[in-house]
N, C-alpha and C positions, 0 to 999 in steps of 0.2 A: 596118419596122424594130422596131416595138413588139410585134409578134406573139409573140415569145418570152416577153415579160413576162406575157402573158395565157395562156400555155400551161397545159394541164391538169396537166402534171408539176410546174410551178412552184406552181400553186395547192395542190397536194396536200402540198407540203413542210411547211407549218406544222402540218398535222394530225398529222404523224409526228414532227416535231422539236420543236414547241412554241416559245414565245417564249424568247429567251435574254437579254432585257434585264436588266441588273444580276445576271447569273449569276455565281456564285462557286464555287470548288472547296472542298469540305470536307476534313477530315483523312481518311486512309485507315483503314478499320476491318477487323479480321479477322472472318471468318465461320467458325464451327466447326460441322461436321456430325457429330452422334453416329450410332452405328449404331441400327437400328430398335428394339432392345430397350431403349434409353434412354427411349423415349417410350411403348412398349407392352410390358408384362411383368406376370407374376404370380409373386409371391415366396412361399416357404414357409420359415418359421423353425423351427429345431429345436435341441435339446441332444443332441449325439451320445452323451453319457454316460448318457442315459436309454433307450438301445436294447438293454440287456442282457437283457431278459426278467425272469422271476420265478424266484427260487431255491426250493430245497426247503422253506425256512422261510416261504414266501409273501411274502418281501420282494423289492423290485426289486434286480436285479443290475447292477453297473456295466457300461455298454456301452463299445464302442470304435469307432473309425472303421470297422473292418471290419464290425461288427454293424450300425452305422448305415447302411452302404452297402446292406445287404440290403433296406432300406425304400425305396431310391431308385426302383425300378420303380413302386411304388404311388404315390409322389409325382408322378412323371412322368405316370402314367396319369390323374391328376386334372387335368392340363393346366398344371402349373406350369413356368415357364421358368428360375427362379432358386431355388436352395436356399441358405438363409442359415444358416451355422453360428455359434452363439453362441461366445464365446471358447474356444479349445481349448488355451490355453497352461497351463503349470504354475500352480497356485493357491497363494498364500501360506499359510503355517501360523501366522504371528504374528497375533494378534487375529482369527483366522478366525471368520467368522460361522457360527452354527448354524442349525438348521431354523427356519423362520418368522422369519428375521432376528434370531435370538437373539444377544446380544452375546458369548456363550460357546458354542463348538462342543463337542459331545459326541464321544466316540470313534466314528469311522466317518462323521462328517458330512463331506460332500465339499467344503464351502466354496462361496463365490460365485465363478463364473468371471471376474467383472469385477475381482476382486482378483488382478491379474496379476503373476506373477513368484515364483520360488522358487529353491532351490539348483540345480534342474534347468535353469533358464534363464528368459528373459523373453519379450518380444514376438516373437522369432524362433524360439521353441521350441514343441514340442508336448508336452503333458502325457504322460509315459510311460505313464500308465494308459490313455490313448486310443490310443496307437500311436506310430509314427515317421513320418519324411518319406516313406518308401515306402508306408505305409498311406494317408497323405494323398494322395499321387500317384495311388494306385489309386482312391481315392474320387472325385477330380476326373475321372479317366478314365471311370469308370462313369457319372458324371453327364453328362459330355460326350457319351458314346455314346447317352444317353437324350435328348439335346437340351437339357440344362440347364447353366447356368453355376453355379459355386460362388461364393458371396459370403462374405467373411471379415468378422468384427467388428473394427473398428479403434477400440479404446478406449484413449485416451492417458492412462493412469493406472497406478499401480504399487502392489503390496502392499508391506509393510515389508521383505519378503524379496527384492525384485527386485534383480538384479545392478546396475542403474543407481544404486541408492542407495549402494552401496559404491564403485562405480567413478566415478560422476559426481554427488556430492552437490550440485554447483553447479546441477544441473537441477531442484532442489527449493527450496522456501522454508524457510529455517532460522530457527527462533525464537530469541529472545535467550538462552534457556537451552541452545541447541545442538541441540534436538530438531527433527525434520522435521515440518512442518505437515501434518496429515491433512485430508482433504476435509471441508468444513463447508458447511451451508446452514442457519444458525440457525433453530430450536434443534437441528437434527439434526447429528450428527457421525458420520463413518464412519472408525472407527479402523483398519479393514482396508485403507484406500486412501489413497494420497498423490497429489495432483495435481501435474502438472508446472509448472514456472515457465519461461515462454518468454522472459523478459527477461534472465536472468543470463548465458546463453551461447547466444544464438539460433542462431548458425551451427553450433555443435557439435551442438545438439539437433536442428536441422533435418536435418543430414547423417545422423544416426542414424535418425530416423524415415523419411527417404527411403530409406535402405538397407533398413529393415524392410519397407516397402511393396514395394520392388523384389524382395525375397527371395520374398514370397508370390506376386507376379506370376510370378516365375520357376518356381514350382511349379504354375502353371496357374490361379491366382485371376484372375477377370475382373470382379469387383465387390467393393465394400467398403461395409458399413453402418457409418457413422461415428457413434460414441456422443457425444452432447452437443457437437456442433461449435461451438455458439454460445458456449461457455465458453472457447474458444481464440481467439487473435488472428486477425483477418480476413486480415491480410497473410500470415500463415503458411499459411492455407488457399489463398489465391490462388497463392502460389508452389508449394506442393506439388501442387495439382491440375493446374496447367498444365505443370509439369515432368513429371509422370507422363503426362499426355495427349500431350505432345510425343513421348514415346518409345513409349507404348502407347495409341493413340487408341481402342482398343476397351474400355478399362477404365472402369467406371461407379462413381459414388459416390452413395450414398443418405444424406442428412442426417437423422439421428434428432434433430430439434431441435424440442422442444415449447417454443416461445418466441413472442414477439410476431410478428404477420404481417410487419411491416416487416423484422425480423431474418431470418425465414425467406426472404423474397424477396431480401434482401441476400446470404445464403449461396448462393442459386441463381445470383445475378448473379456471384458470385465464381467459379463453375464447378461447383457440385454438380449432379449429373445429375438427381436426384430428391429429394423432401423428404417427410418425415412431415407430417401435418396434424392438425387437431383433429376429424377425423371421429368419433372415439370418443366425443366429447362433444356430438355433434349428433344429437338424437333426434326432435324434433317436425318436422312438415311445414314450418313456418315456418323453423326452424333449418336444416333440410336445404336448403331453397330458397335462403336467403341464403348458405349455405356454398357451394353449387354455383355460384351466380352469381358469387361472388367468385373461385372457382377458374377459371371461364371468363374473367373479366376479367384475371386474372394469368397466363393461359396462356402468354403470350410470355416470362414471367420464370421461372415455377416449374412444374415437372412434379410433380404430387402422386402419392403412393403411399398408398392408403387401406387401413389395417389395421383390422378390427373389434375386435381385441384384440391384445395382445402379451404378452411374458413379465412385464411390470410391471403392465399395466392390464387389468382386467376391468370394463367400464362397468356401472353399475347397471341399464341397460336389459337386460342379459343375465343378471342375477342370478337363479338358480333357474328359468331359462327352459328350454323344450324346443326341439326341432328347428325349429319354425316361426319362432321369433324369430331363431335363428341363421341360418336361411335368408334371412330378410328383410334382416338386416344384410349378409350376403354379397352378396345381389342388389344392394343399394344401392352397395356398394363396387365391385363388378365392373362395373357399368354406368354409374355416374357418372364414373368415372375410367379412363383407359387403363392406369394402374398400380395394382395392388392386391396384397394378400397376406394370408396367415393365419399364425398361430402354431400350431404343432403342438398338437393337442388340441381345436382349434376344430371340426374335423370331427366329433368325438364329443361336442360341446356341453358342454365343461367349464364349469360355471356356478356354482361355489361361491366366494363372496367371503370374504376374511379377516375382514371386519367388515361388519355390516349397513350398506348405503348407501355403503360404501367403494369404492375403485378397485383393490384388490389381490386377487390370487388366494389362496384358502386353500391352505396347503401349497405355497407358491410354488416352482416348479422351479428358481429361482435358487439355492436353498439345499439342495435334496435331489433325489434321483432320482425320476422319475415314470414308472411303467409304464403303457402304454396298450395295450388290446386292441382294435384297430380292427375286426377281424373280428367279435368278439362284439358290438360296438356296432352294426355294420351288421345283424347277424342279429337283434338286439333292437329294431330300429327307432329307435335313439337315435343316429342318425348323419345328417350332411348331406353325406357324401362324394360320393354320386351327384349331388346338387344342385350342388356345387362343380364337379364334372366337367362337368356340362351347361353351367354358366355359362361356364367357360373354353372349351368347344367353341363356344358361340355367339359369344363374344368374337372368336375366331379367324375365324369364318365371316363376320362382319359388320364390314366396314371402318369403318362409322360409329361403332362402339363403341371403335375405336382412336383416336378424336378427342376433343378437349376444347373447342376454341375455339367449336364450333357448338352447345354445350349450351344448350338453351332449355327453360324450364319452362312448363307449360300448366295452366290451371285444371282442377281436379277437384272434382266436387260432393260431396266427402266429405273431412273433415279427416284421415281415416285412410287416404287414398289420395293418392299423389303421382305425377305424370306429367311426363315430360320427353322431348324428342326430340334426335336428333343426326343430322348429315349429314356424309358424307365428300365434300369438294369434288372430290377427284380422280376418284372413280368414280361419284358421284351416289348411292351407297348411303345409305339413310335408315332410321332406326328410331324407334319410339315405345315408350318404356319406361313401364310402369305397375306400381307396387309398392304393396302394402298395408302399412300400418304396424301393423296389428292382428293379432297371432298367434293369436287365439282365435275370431274371428267372421268369417263371410263378408261381404264388402263389395262394393257395387255403386255405380259413379259414372259420370256423364256427363263426358267429357273435352273440354275446350275446345280441340279440335285440328281443323284442316282440312288437306287435302293441300297447299294453298298455303303452309302454314307450313314445308314442306320443299322448296318449289320445284316442286311438281307441279301442273299445271293440270288442272281437271276433278276427277273423283272418283278415289279411290285404293283399292287392295286392300291390306288389312292381314292378314298371316299371322303368327301367333304362333310364334316359333322354339322356344318351350318345349313347347307342347301340339299345335301344328299347326292350332289353331282359326283360322278366318279371318273377317274382317269386310269386307264389300263394300258400297260406296256409302253407308255410314253417316257422316253429318256433322251433328252431332258424334257420335263413337262412344260407346257405353256398354259399360263393361267390368265384369265380375264376377270377383272373386278370392276363392277359398276356401282358407285356409291349410292345410286338410287335403289339398289337391291341388297347388296351386301358388301361391306368395306373390307371384309377379310374372309379367307378360307382357312379352315383348320382340317387338314387331311389326315385321316387315320390311314396308316401305312401297314399293309399286310403283304406277305409273299403271295405271288400269283402262282396257282397250281401249274405244274409242268405242262399239262396237256393244253393249257391256254397260252403258253409262252411262245 
């Protein structure tokens, strides 16, 4: 009679079911799955108005959405997935900023696109100088045919001429003298921009912003780069992001939030798909290692998007540097993180700062047109366009580079050489990345890496995806990088057959 209690089937039950003593049910949690581009993507930022070429007088001509579309095949050929348009809305005329952020604009100065709103319309309008809704739809269609999404800038601020100031003054902060408060970060004051007040009519303001976002989604936008989200209420973002995702689950939101890590993580927890980081301020091997380790620890919360520069920031590490340093920073961004991007002009190594040691571009494109001759830069050897293309090709080829959680740093016998590995748990794909931080001198370093670090028993074969050079049976491997040839090696790691070990 007791035989059933000793049966193998009964003995096996605890192994599969586990103990249920004091078991309790938790609350139910929603699980949201983004599309793959949320985790793995390459972004390209541009100003459409700078695409007009050069006039007879040698000055840049204003571009349009149609002229900007002509450059989409080149951008796609470099391997980018998302093309990010800076604001394309009408620009205010009152208190318009001039070149170099001058407080007074001169005749012909185009103004700052982030001073949104004029008689022609606000956040749901296109600057007539750039085109109309038909031109925008054509731009989106061309990008989509090339395999790219179009990302819009979502900057929730208004110029003094924005229709909202006339129609909804309650959406702004009114001073005791009756004037509308402009944007301030003492001691700086932006007289061409008014921030929104989310407390006076939260429902009315929310409904309008939700309408604006829906309008652009209706025109084909599938991503938004959100300007300074950390300066707006968290509750507003949680409501907006999930309302949009409920209706359009393929729409992505990139948080441009240069703020404390806890706030960045908080924004991601609210629903932002990706986030900017402090990569632009991390230069040394120690800084990059600590930065990368933090990204890996926070991978369950925050998806980083690493830009070496953007329209606001030109880090001192790139001041007056040539292609080698630009290639180094691109290699780090593209291999440390599944998400990365560049601002137009990076590929031709735009390297002039506004001030020595500062963080701003000379002749910043925010305030003027910028003509770029990409073909001439390639012909003159002052371009990293081919390098960026190769990096994006390798990223797509190697599933391990599409991961962040498995990022692991390895000792390198030179402070100017950094090494790290990644593994894709689903496929077993593994890579070892070695990058020089010295743009001038060839460096050689022994890397503290073994095949066991990526789950391979015995020896491994390492094949560089950049040059095709291979290392077999070397433990630890020694790597030499010459910036005149290649600033980085991305080794594909495979088990070496036993007969060759």
